C-alpha positions, 0 to 999 in steps of 0.5 A, a space after each residue: 277543900 280543907 275541912 279545917 279551913 272550911 270549919 267556921 264553927 272553930 273560928 266562931 267558938 275558939 278563935 279568940 282564945 289565946 293558944 299555948 305556944 306551939 311545941 317547936 319540934 312538933 310544929 316543924 314536923 307538921 309544917 314539913 308534912 303540910 309542905 308535902 301536901 298532908 291535909 291532916 298536918 295542915 288542919 293541925 296547924 290551923 287549929 294551933 294558929 287560928 286564934 292568932 290569925 283571927 286576932 290580928 286580922 280582926 284588929 286591922 279590919 276593925 270588927 270581929 264579925 263575919 268579915 274577920 272570919 272570911 279573911 281568916 279563912 282566906 289567909 289559911 287558903 293562901 297559906 296552904 297554896 304557898 306552903 310548897 314554897 316555904 323555905 324554913 328561913 323563919 318560923 312558920 308562925 312568923 311567916 303565917 302571921 305576916 301572911 295574915 297581916 297582908 291578907 287584912 291589908 289587901 282587904 283594907 286597900 280594896 275597901 277603904 270606906 267599908 262600913 261596919 257590918 251589921 251584927 258585928 257588935 255581938 262579936 265583942 261580947 267574947 273578945 279576948 285578943 291574942 297578939 303576934 306572940 299569942 299573949 292576951 293583950 291588956 286592952 280593955 273592951 272600951 279601947 277595943 271598940 274605940 280602935 275598931 271605930 277609927 277611920 280605916 287608914 288611921 286604925 291600920 297605922 295605929 295597929 301596925 305601929 303600936 301593936 305589931 311593931 312596924 316602922 313608919 317606913 314599912 307602913 308607908 310602903 305597905 299602905 301606899 302613903 308617905 312616911 310623913 302621912 303614916 306619922 300623921 295618921 298615927 298622931 290622929 288615931 292616938 288623939 281620937 282615942 284620947 278624946 273618946 277614952 280619956 288620957 289614961 286609957 291610951 299611952 302611946 309612944 312618940 313616933 
């Protein structure tokens, strides 16, 4: 359907590279064209945002192998399908980022106890994550591995609260848990990280 969305080579080779901030005027032009069904414009948007989408999805699902790639493709397919209804009430990057988070959370809800896929460890060799603003994080390789190894719900709460900046009320509503459970899962995740990495490796804020 879409050459860019189907191009796994782009994800495998470039999705973990931090992209420069998009030019606002050029971005708006591309988004408007894509909303009107221009496939080439959407492919250009894909190339601009694939790294950040892959990064947030990879953090939430806990590994950086084929599943993260599959979900990145799914997020862009959903974006293409939803673009005709995009109202320009927020930046396209913000809208796409939230769609990517929702795609990952839907996967977590449907497969809460999925084991790590065989062969995913190799994907950590070139790890260089981009946050929601497109900046490379300061998390070490060991910390990334430790986060990936957390129980799914604890990991999701940790990433949403400490990385994405969500409130516990938002996390609870999205994951179908009580606010108190969200706080407990965050506490659990931080303690597990401290146990595995040492106190200095993870300095979390009090929820």
